[in-house]
C-alpha positions as CSV (number, residue, x, y, z in Angstrom):
1,G,141.7,-129.6,-137.6
2,L,141.5,-133.6,-137.4
3,R,139.2,-134.9,-135.1
4,S,140.5,-137.5,-132.7
5,C,139.8,-139.6,-129.8
6,D,140.4,-137.7,-126.7
7,A,141.9,-141.1,-124.7
8,C,144.8,-142.1,-127.0
9,G,145.1,-139.7,-130.0
10,A,143.4,-141.7,-132.8
11,V,142.2,-139.9,-135.8
12,A,139.0,-140.2,-137.6
13,S,139.5,-142.3,-140.8
14,E,137.6,-145.0,-142.5
15,E,138.9,-147.8,-139.6
16,V,138.7,-145.6,-136.8
17,T,135.3,-144.5,-136.0
18,L,135.1,-142.2,-133.1
19,Y,131.9,-142.0,-130.8
20,L,130.4,-138.8,-129.3
21,C,129.2,-138.9,-126.2
22,P,125.0,-138.6,-126.1
23,V,125.2,-136.1,-122.6
24,T,128.0,-133.9,-122.6
25,R,128.3,-133.7,-126.6
26,W,132.2,-133.3,-126.0
27,W,134.4,-136.2,-126.0
28,R,134.8,-138.5,-128.4
29,F,136.6,-142.3,-127.7
30,C,137.6,-144.7,-130.5
31,S,136.9,-147.5,-128.3
32,E,135.2,-148.8,-125.3
33,A,139.2,-149.0,-123.7
34,C,139.3,-145.4,-124.2
35,Y,136.2,-144.6,-122.8
36,D,136.8,-147.0,-119.6
37,K,140.6,-145.1,-119.3
38,S,138.5,-141.8,-119.6
39,L,135.8,-142.2,-116.9
40,P,137.4,-139.8,-114.0
41,Q,137.6,-137.4,-116.4
42,Q,134.1,-137.8,-117.7
43,R,132.8,-137.8,-114.2
44,A,134.4,-133.9,-113.5
45,L,132.8,-132.4,-116.9
46,M,129.7,-134.1,-116.1
47,D,129.9,-132.5,-112.1
48,I,131.1,-129.1,-113.4
49,Q,127.9,-129.1,-116.6
50,S,125.2,-130.1,-113.9
51,C,126.8,-127.6,-111.2
52,G,127.6,-130.7,-108.8
53,I,124.4,-132.3,-109.2
54,R,125.6,-136.1,-109.3
55,Q,123.9,-137.7,-112.4
56,E,124.7,-141.5,-114.3
57,L,127.3,-141.3,-116.8
58,P,125.9,-142.8,-119.7
59,E,126.6,-146.3,-120.4
60,W,129.5,-147.0,-123.0
61,A,126.7,-148.6,-125.2
62,T,124.1,-145.4,-125.5
63,W,127.1,-143.7,-127.3
64,E,127.1,-143.3,-130.9
65,A,129.0,-142.9,-134.1
66,D,130.2,-139.2,-134.6
67,E,129.2,-138.9,-138.3
68,W,130.1,-135.8,-138.4
69,V,131.7,-134.8,-142.4
70,E,134.3,-132.0,-142.9
71,Y,133.5,-129.2,-145.2
72,G,134.5,-130.1,-148.4
73,S,135.4,-134.1,-148.0
74,S,134.3,-135.7,-151.0
75,S,131.5,-137.8,-148.9
76,K,129.3,-140.0,-151.2
77,Q,126.5,-139.0,-148.2
78,W,126.6,-135.6,-150.3
79,A,126.7,-136.8,-153.7
């Protein structure tokens, strides 16, 4: 399946970079605006993963580009 932003649905492409949550490794967002819009959902997932122990949400600046390469892609990385 196509990887897309969990907030707005933008599909990863040469023009759209997705960023992966460094803590949950679950959320992917294309922008800080989408990150901000989804803060309540991020908080809920963090609370579930930590069994209710309150943890700080990772700041947007700590999120790294999701460089996942699809199997069979023509990425120069594997050339």
